C-alpha positions, 0 to 999 in steps of 0.5 A: 296423367291420372295420379292416385295419391295415398296419404293419411292426413293432407293438411297444412298442419301436417309435415308430409300433408303440407308437401302433398298440398304443394305438390297438388296445387302446382301441378293439378293443371297438368295432372288429374289427381285423386286423394285417398286419405282420412283428412284433406284440406283440399285447395282445388276441389273443382279439380282434385277428387277426394276419396275419404278413407274412414280410418281413425287418426289416433293413435298412429298404429291404429291408423297405419293399420286401419289405413292398410285395410280400408284404403285399398277397399276404397280404391277398389270401390272408386275403380268399380264406380267410376271405371278409372284406372290410374297411371301412377299410384304415389303412397307415403312410405309404406302406408299401403302394399302397392304403388309406383312411387313412395314418398318416403319421409322416415326409415323406420327399420334405422330409426329402431336399429339406431336410435330408439333405445337412446331416446327413452320412450316409456309408459303406454305412449312409448309402447304405442309409438314402438308398435307403429315404428315396428309395424312400420318396418316390418312392412317396409322391405315388401313396399321398397321392393315393389315400387319403381321410384322412392322419392326422399327429402335429404341425402341422409334418408337416402343413405339410410334406405339404400343401406337398409334395403338393398334395392333402394339405391337404383330407385332414389331420388332426393327432392327437398321439402319446399319452404315458403320463403315470402310468407315465413319473411317478418313484415314491417308491421310486425312489432316484435318488442311488443309480442316478447313483452306480452310473453313477458320477455325483456328486451335483453333476454335470449329466447331459444324456440322449440317447435314440434307437433309431438314426439317430444322424446325424439325431438329432444325436448328433455335435453333442451330443459336439462340444458336450460337448467345448467346454462340458465343458472349462469345467464339469467337472460336465457329464456325458451318457448315450446311451441306445438303439441297437446295438453297431454303431450306436454304435461310431463314436460311441464311437470319436469320444468316445474320441478326443475325451476324452470317455470320462469324461464320456459313457456309452453304453448300448445299447437298454433294455426300460425307459429311464425309470430314465435319465431319472429319474436325468438333469437334462435331455433333450437332443435337437439333432435335424435333423428330427423329426415328433413326437419322442415321447421328448421328451415322454415325458421331460417327462412324467418331470419333465425340462426338454427342451434341443431344436432347433426341430423338428416337434412340439416347437414346440407344446409348448416355451416357451423358458426356462420348460419347456425351452431352445431351442438352435441346430442347430450345436456352438456353439448346442448347447454354448451351451444345455448351459452355459445350463442348467448355469449355472441353480440347482438349483431353477431346473432342477427347477422348469423340469422341474415346469413340463414335466411340467404342460404335457405333460398335454394329450398323455394317452391318452384325447385320442389315442384319442377323436381315432382314434375320430372319425376311424374314424367319419367316413362317408367312409372307409366302403367303398361 
């Protein structure tokens, strides 16, 4: 089967791109893939064709508009040059106006209606992000009416799309994103104590990792800072590390941390090629997010042996069992503060036992299940071009 895949950025450091790479690497021997993207880390250049879409990658709203204009032109050029007709066209959410499968990782209409006002994203950055969500939400109805299949990574997103778009329900398939179970397990040679000492953490410190590439308002970083200030006033062991993002995105939070007296408790580390050592060195992952579709970082942290301290989120609801493999927190500063304090009050063995439980429970999110699910989607006869 010939499959055209349209995605903006197909790289290992992009959440959706990482999933695309898993599909491509596993199924390129069964199907003939052509990827239309602005950037692509091709896992099999000898088998997978890449058509570069010359769209700017920042800001996201400009990428969205440019991709809508340029990707169809690249598609048409490829057709006339190679005379190649595709059996399936796979898109990401609503990134172009035609396709057979929409691999959806967000419901922009639901996010704007239910969560945007509570996040408080201000300034030019907030305006640009609002425009990005708004443009997506305007195109979503058109795309979801016309595609033949919608693949979502969580039951929560499936519910949102079905509620927002009347015809989406009969087209839905739920396929959880894959977790690199073996790669995320700490190797025997990893010196956790030395790594922590290098970061200035004492053996008795209770360290919370917060990992995100950006969108800190939505991810709840402000909630974590407020909670750490309150809980840390009572417990000097509490520390946190923020991994990911760029200097300009982090700068306002650095300033806020300094004004709140958190400099000795909070470290910022910009985007890393390998975040695993920071997970292995921490005691828990905290993600007080306002909205997620499938927070892969949470399940990756679980695979690394960390308990999860999270707010109610799509994707996590299928995994988290409060008090067993993590703690469920209310989505406000007092709620996050209480969750942090509750975890820190547990014995070292109880915290480690919770991490082992999380690592055991995440096994059902392996790559084999993900690949077999996509293989079934591609084999569905209704997707084949007539």
